[in-house]
C-alpha positions, 0 to 999 in steps of 0.5 A: 690503879684507877686512872683518868687518861686523856688520849689525844687523837684517839680516833686516829690510827694508833690512838684508836687501837690504843683506846681499844686496848685500854677499854678491853684490858683496863676497864677501871680506867676512865678514857677521855678521848679528844680529837679534832676529827681532821681527815685522818680522825674517824669515829668509826674506828671506835665503833662498839665503844659507847659513851659512859662512865669509862669513856668520853669523847670530846670534839676539840682541837688540842691547840685550844689552850683554854679548852684543854685547861678546862678539860684537864681540870674538869676530868681531873686528868692524871695520865696523858697519852698524846698521839694527836699529830699530823703525820704524813710526810708528803703532806708536810712537804706540800703544806707544813703549816698544819704540822707546825700548829698541831705538832708543836703548838698543840703539844705546848697547849697540853703541857701547859694544861698538865702543868697547871693542874699537876703542879702545886699543893692542890693536886691530890690525885694519882702520880701523874704521867704525860706520855708523848708519842713520837717517831724515829724520823726525828733521828734522820737517816741511817746508812747501811748499818747501825741503829737509832738509840735513845742517845742518837742526835736528832737530825730531822729532814722533813717538815713533819720530822722537824715538827715532831723533833720540836715537840720532843724537845719541848716535852723534854724541856718541861721535865727538866725545867718544871719537873713535869712527869714526861716520858717520850716514846719514839717508834718505827713505822706502824701498820695494822687495822684502821690505818688511813690509806695514804700510808704505804701498806693500806694504799698498796692493799687497796690499789692492788686489790682493785688492779690500780697502779702501785707507785713506789718512790725511787728505786724502792730500796728505802728501808723501814722497820715495821712495827705492828700497832698492837705491839706498839700500843702494848709498849706504850701502856707499859711505859705509862705504867712502869716507865721512868719520868724524863725517860725516852724509849725507842719502840721498834719491830725488829722487821727491817724491809725495803719498800719494794719488798713490802709492796711485792709481799702484799701483791703476793698475798692478795694473788693467793687470797683473791686470785690473779688479775684478769688475763692471769697477771700477777699484781706485782706487775702493777708496780710503777716506780715514780720520782723520789720524794723530796728529802727521802731518808734512806733507812730507819732502824730502831734499837729497842734494847732499852725498853726490853732491858728496863721494862721487859717489852719485846714485839710479838708480831713478826712482819710475815704474821702481821702483814697477813693478819692486816690484809685479812682485817682489811678484806673482812672490813671492806665497808670501813675501807670503802667509806674511808677511800670514798670519803663518806665517813666524813659525812657521818661525823659532820652530821654528828659534830657539825663543821670541822673546828677552826 
């Protein structure tokens, strides 16, 4: 079925990987990518995808309700994949305002635009779908055992997770109140190509590659479930095409790892691929334990039984295979890494698109 899909945040990490997947595997779909191009939005993430019949880039802010309304009507959008969000927990602690604005107000703006277009007798397009992409962090922290399911009570513990929980509730309310065809996915920690280097894996890679200190919060034993971004994007596509309206789907990688294990694995792979540091030092000696993050949840783990049973999705990438492939990608794309680390990628879009949006 031909679709016109609005991808929000399509120049970000997960959004760009999703755009690439759709562009390659659903060539009859029209992709409209709207991105504000904040620090984490990088047009180079989509190098090779050109403007044309099947792709359009729109530089705008999802919080601009009137602009989103016009875009929905102009493009006759019938599908939304809503990735756009402020997502770094540390930044939410030091500056929560942007998280409230983008994650809550921005989601509201999109829901209202979708409701205005799709409801009523005037809509003659495909059966619509609004896919809201969220996080397992809305559930709070687990103990040593157990898993998050779709019925786990929300217990957000940071401004970031609270803002995502709020947007989840808002999206779900639009389904129950207005019948808007909303579907929600809650994923575990993503990794893979094009991830901004403030996150654990790319930050550790870049610092370890150059012999810089590797900061690890607390005792390093906080546990996360790691999901390769390609597995995540394929799950989202499946939920769009086969999921149920009003449904929530947990997407997990079945790869629980302590943070310290992730860091040491990256060190070991780089030692093997690039050799030891000067003086024959292994890179794990760069690890520096630092004061724990405020409100740092101890363990997240996803139960993905529902999406496996209803839609037949299972992750294909083991962590061992995925982390090796990710490091190979970073090593092969040093120009991209360097441009992001030194900030020069921002000059590119500043010249093309002018100043950042207010």
